[in-house]
C-alpha positions in Angstrom: 60.6 -241.8 -13.6 58.4 -244.6 -14.8 55.3 -242.6 -13.8 56.6 -239.5 -15.7 57.2 -241.6 -18.8 53.7 -243.1 -18.6 52.2 -239.6 -18.3 54.2 -238.3 -21.2 53.4 -241.3 -23.3 49.7 -240.9 -22.6 49.8 -237.2 -23.4 51.5 -237.7 -26.7 49.2 -240.5 -27.7 46.1 -238.4 -26.9 47.4 -235.4 -28.8 48.3 -237.6 -31.8 44.8 -239.1 -31.8 43.3 -235.7 -31.9 45.8 -234.5 -34.5 46.6 -231.5 -32.4 50.3 -231.8 -31.5 51.8 -228.4 -31.4 48.4 -226.7 -32.3 47.0 -224.1 -29.8 43.4 -224.7 -28.7 42.2 -221.5 -30.3 43.5 -222.7 -33.7 41.7 -226.1 -33.2 38.5 -224.2 -32.7 38.9 -222.2 -35.8 39.7 -225.2 -38.1 36.2 -224.9 -39.6 34.8 -221.4 -40.0 31.1 -221.0 -40.7 29.6 -218.1 -42.5 25.9 -217.3 -42.9 24.8 -215.9 -46.3 21.3 -214.6 -46.4 19.4 -213.3 -49.5 16.0 -212.2 -50.6 16.1 -214.3 -53.8 14.3 -217.6 -54.2 15.8 -221.0 -54.9 16.2 -221.8 -58.6 16.8 -218.2 -59.6 20.0 -217.3 -61.4 21.1 -215.4 -58.4 20.7 -218.4 -56.1 22.5 -220.6 -58.6 25.3 -218.1 -58.5 25.2 -218.2 -54.7 25.5 -222.0 -54.8 28.4 -221.8 -57.2 30.2 -219.3 -55.0 29.6 -221.5 -51.9 30.8 -224.7 -53.7 33.9 -223.0 -54.8 34.7 -221.8 -51.3 34.1 -225.2 -49.9 36.3 -226.9 -52.5 39.2 -224.5 -52.4 39.3 -224.5 -48.6 38.9 -228.2 -48.2 35.6 -227.6 -46.4 37.5 -225.5 -43.8 35.4 -222.5 -44.8 31.7 -223.4 -44.6 29.1 -221.1 -46.0 25.5 -221.7 -45.1 22.8 -220.4 -47.5 19.5 -218.8 -46.4 17.5 -217.7 -49.5 14.0 -216.3 -49.7 14.5 -213.8 -46.8 14.7 -216.5 -44.2 17.0 -214.2 -42.1 14.7 -211.2 -42.4 13.9 -208.3 -44.7 16.5 -207.0 -47.1 17.2 -204.0 -44.7 17.3 -206.3 -41.7 19.8 -208.6 -43.4 22.1 -205.7 -44.5 22.0 -204.3 -41.0 22.9 -207.7 -39.6 25.9 -207.9 -42.0 27.0 -204.4 -40.9 26.8 -205.4 -37.2 28.4 -208.8 -37.8 25.5 -211.0 -36.7 25.2 -212.2 -40.4 28.4 -212.9 -42.3 27.3 -212.2 -45.9 24.4 -210.6 -47.6 23.3 -209.1 -50.9 21.1 -206.2 -52.1 20.8 -203.7 -54.9 22.6 -200.4 -54.4 19.5 -198.5 -53.3 19.3 -200.6 -50.1 23.0 -200.0 -49.3 22.5 -196.3 -49.7 20.8 -196.3 -46.3 24.3 -196.5 -44.9 26.5 -195.3 -47.9 24.7 -192.5 -49.8 27.1 -192.6 -52.7 25.7 -196.0 -53.7 22.7 -194.0 -54.9 24.7 -193.1 -58.0 23.7 -196.5 -59.6 20.0 -195.8 -59.0 19.9 -192.6 -60.9 17.2 -193.0 -63.6 18.5 -194.0 -67.0 22.1 -193.5 -66.0 23.2 -197.1 -67.0 23.2 -197.4 -70.8 24.1 -201.1 -71.0 25.3 -204.1 -69.0 28.7 -204.0 -70.6 29.2 -200.3 -69.5 28.0 -201.2 -66.0 30.4 -204.1 -65.6 33.3 -202.0 -66.9 32.4 -199.2 -64.5 32.2 -201.5 -61.5 35.6 -202.9 -62.3 37.0 -199.3 -62.6 37.3 -196.1 -60.6 33.6 -195.8 -60.0 33.3 -199.3 -58.5 36.5 -198.7 -56.4 35.1 -195.4 -55.1 31.8 -196.8 -53.9 33.6 -199.9 -52.6 35.7 -197.6 -50.3 32.5 -195.8 -49.2 30.9 -199.2 -48.3 33.9 -200.3 -46.3 33.8 -197.1 -44.3 30.4 -198.1 -42.9 31.1 -201.8 -42.4 30.6 -203.6 -45.7 33.3 -205.3 -47.7 32.0 -205.7 -51.3 32.9 -209.1 -52.6 31.4 -208.7 -56.0 28.4 -208.0 -58.1 25.7 -210.0 -59.9 23.7 -208.4 -62.7 19.9 -208.1 -62.5 18.9 -206.2 -65.6 16.5 -203.4 -66.4 13.6 -202.8 -64.1 10.3 -202.9 -65.8 6.8 -201.8 -64.7 3.8 -204.1 -64.1 0.4 -202.8 -63.0 -3.2 -203.7 -62.9 -4.7 -200.4 -64.3 -3.3 -199.4 -67.7 -0.3 -199.5 -70.1 2.6 -197.1 -69.3 3.9 -195.3 -72.4 4.6 -191.8 -71.1 5.1 -190.2 -67.7 1.5 -189.0 -67.7 0.3 -192.6 -67.7 1.8 -193.0 -64.2 -0.1 -190.1 -62.7 -2.1 -191.2 -59.6 -0.9 -194.8 -59.7 0.4 -196.3 -56.4 3.7 -198.0 -57.4 5.7 -200.2 -55.2 9.3 -199.2 -55.1 12.4 -199.9 -53.1 12.2 -197.9 -49.9 14.9 -195.5 -51.1 14.8 -191.7 -51.4 16.0 -191.9 -55.0 13.4 -194.5 -56.1 10.7 -192.5 -54.3 11.7 -189.2 -55.9 12.1 -190.8 -59.3 8.6 -192.1 -59.4 7.2 -189.0 -57.7 8.6 -186.8 -60.5 6.9 -189.1 -62.9 3.5 -188.4 -61.3 3.1 -191.7 -59.4 2.5 -192.2 -55.7 5.5 -194.4 -54.6 5.1 -196.9 -51.8 8.2 -198.4 -50.3 7.9 -202.1 -49.7 10.3 -205.1 -49.3 10.3 -207.5 -52.2 8.7 -210.2 -50.0 5.7 -207.9 -49.5 4.9 -207.1 -53.2 2.6 -210.0 -54.1 0.2 -209.5 -51.2 0.2 -205.7 -51.7 -0.7 -206.1 -55.4 -3.3 -208.8 -54.6 -5.0 -206.7 -51.9 -4.7 -203.6 -54.1 -2.6 -201.7 -51.6 -0.6 -200.8 -54.6 -1.5 -200.6 -58.3 1.8 -201.7 -59.7 5.5 -202.4 -59.1 8.8 -202.0 -60.8 11.3 -204.9 -60.9 13.4 -206.9 -63.3 11.6 -209.4 -65.6 13.1 -212.4 -63.9 12.0 -211.2 -60.4 8.5 -210.4 -61.7 8.3 -214.1 -62.8 10.0 -215.5 -59.7 7.6 -213.6 -57.5 4.7 -214.5 -59.7 3.6 -210.9 -59.9 2.0 -211.7 -63.3 -0.8 -213.4 -61.3 -1.9 -210.1 -59.7 -1.2 -207.6 -62.5 -2.5 -207.0 -66.1 0.1 -204.8 -67.9 3.8 -205.0 -68.6 5.5 -201.8 -69.7 9.2 -202.1 -70.8 10.3 -198.7 -69.5 13.8 -199.8 -68.2 13.9 -196.8 -65.8 16.8 -198.3 -63.8 19.3 -201.0 -64.7 19.9 -202.8 -61.4 22.3 -205.3 -59.9 23.2 -207.0 -56.6 26.2 -206.1 -54.5 27.4 -209.1 -52.4 29.1 -208.0 -49.2 30.7 -209.4 -46.1 31.0 -207.8 -42.7 34.2 -205.7 -42.9 35.6 -206.7 -39.5 35.0 -210.4 -40.4 36.8 -209.9 -43.7 39.7 -208.2 -42.0 40.0 -211.1 -39.6 40.6 -213.6 -42.5 44.1 -214.7 -43.6 45.4 -213.7 -47.0 44.8 -217.3 -48.3 41.2 -217.2 -47.0 40.5 -213.8 -48.6 41.8 -215.2 -51.9 39.5 -218.2 -51.7 36.5 -215.9 -51.3 37.6 -213.5 -54.0 38.3 -216.3 -56.5 35.0 -218.0 -55.8 33.1 -214.7 -56.3 35.0 -214.0 -59.6 34.0 -217.4 -60.9 30.4 -217.0 -60.0 30.3 -213.5 -61.5 31.8 -214.8 -64.8 28.9 -217.3 -65.0 26.1 -215.1 -63.7 26.8 -212.1 -66.0 26.3 -214.4 -68.9 23.4 -216.5 -67.6 21.2 -213.6 -66.2 20.7 -211.8 -69.5 19.5 -215.0 -71.1 17.1 -215.5 -68.1 15.9 -211.9 -68.5 15.0 -212.5 -72.2 13.2 -215.8 -71.4 11.3 -214.1 -68.5 10.4 -211.1 -70.7 9.1 -213.4 -73.5 7.1 -215.4 -70.9 5.5 -212.2 -69.5 4.6 -211.0 -73.0 2.5 -214.1 -73.3 0.8 -213.6 -69.9 0.2 -209.9 -69.8 -0.8 -207.1 -72.1 2.6 -205.5 -72.9 4.1 -202.5 -74.5 7.6 -201.2 -75.3 8.4 -197.5 -75.4 9.8 -195.6 -78.4 13.0 -193.6 -78.1 10.9 -190.4 -78.2 8.8 -191.7 -75.3 11.9 -192.7 -73.4 13.2 -189.2 -73.7 10.0 -187.9 -72.1 10.9 -190.1 -69.1 14.5 -188.9 -69.1 13.5 -185.3 -69.2 10.9 -185.7 -66.5 13.5 -187.3 -64.1 16.4 -185.0 -64.8 15.8 -183.0 -61.6 16.6 -186.2 -59.6 20.2 -185.8 -60.5 20.4 -182.3 -59.1 18.5 -183.2 -56.0 20.9 -186.0 -55.0 24.2 -184.6 -56.2 25.1 -183.2 -52.8 24.7 -186.6 -51.1 26.3 -188.7 -53.9 29.1 -186.2 -54.5 29.4 -184.0 -57.5 32.7 -185.6 -58.7 31.4 -189.2 -58.4 28.1 -188.4 -60.1 29.9 -186.8 -63.0 32.3 -189.7 -63.3 29.5 -192.2 -63.2 27.5 -190.4 -65.9 30.5 -190.6 -68.1 31.4 -194.2 -67.3 27.9 -195.6 -67.4 26.5 -193.7 -70.3 26.9 -194.7 -74.0 30.4 -195.3 -75.1 
């Protein structure tokens, strides 16, 4: 009897010291959950500040029971590699523009249609409405749970050969684009020779003259220092882009309702800040580039030349995007 009491006393004391009385071993092991968040964007960018805000909010709301580790600047691989890792579950969270996701979910191409997005306000409203819900379901079906969106801004052209004012000015130029069928076809219809490259490869490709130019948002042109290896900036705004942040769908499904709310609330807070901060950063970056490169805007008449030249891209990708979704997106994203 005495021996039994001693054993019981020891067992209770050990359990109390570990804070595990009544807690199964599997629960103990899950008290801190770690998530890996990889991105192609560099430290200091608005996107990475939004990432840090998101992470801090998750840590704070969970009492550090949900731990998110950040890996910026493509530390975990190329954009495609990271997205594939998220889909497979070997990376918890990732981010990319819709054109990269379309490798798995073709309807995501709807956002990459040339000149389809008329303004940031129209984009945000569409993402919060039926169009966003539709592509969200399509992404979930192939393993991505979309947590939210961070705006990027209009993609502009930089090159080392000449100003771009009309489609004819692009003829024969090798332009780096996202390795996406829509991007390739868009620039091919404009007369360029599109070259698909990851963002991390752009600087060297321009420096070695593997390509003549590239399209990207003004902030990314500055962040990647593409102004060092180009001469001309043309404000064509062919595509208005944004990042979709996603988690592995099976991982999301394994979370409790309270944990899902923590992630959703943290993303909502980061989005509220980022959608205000990024446009300011785009303006500052554009102003800086104007002082570093020979630049030109395009008139509305010139813009319509680009719109007309790329109209066939809509017909070409309607079957894979879906006729209904494309028509809905044109209405939702176009001028009010």
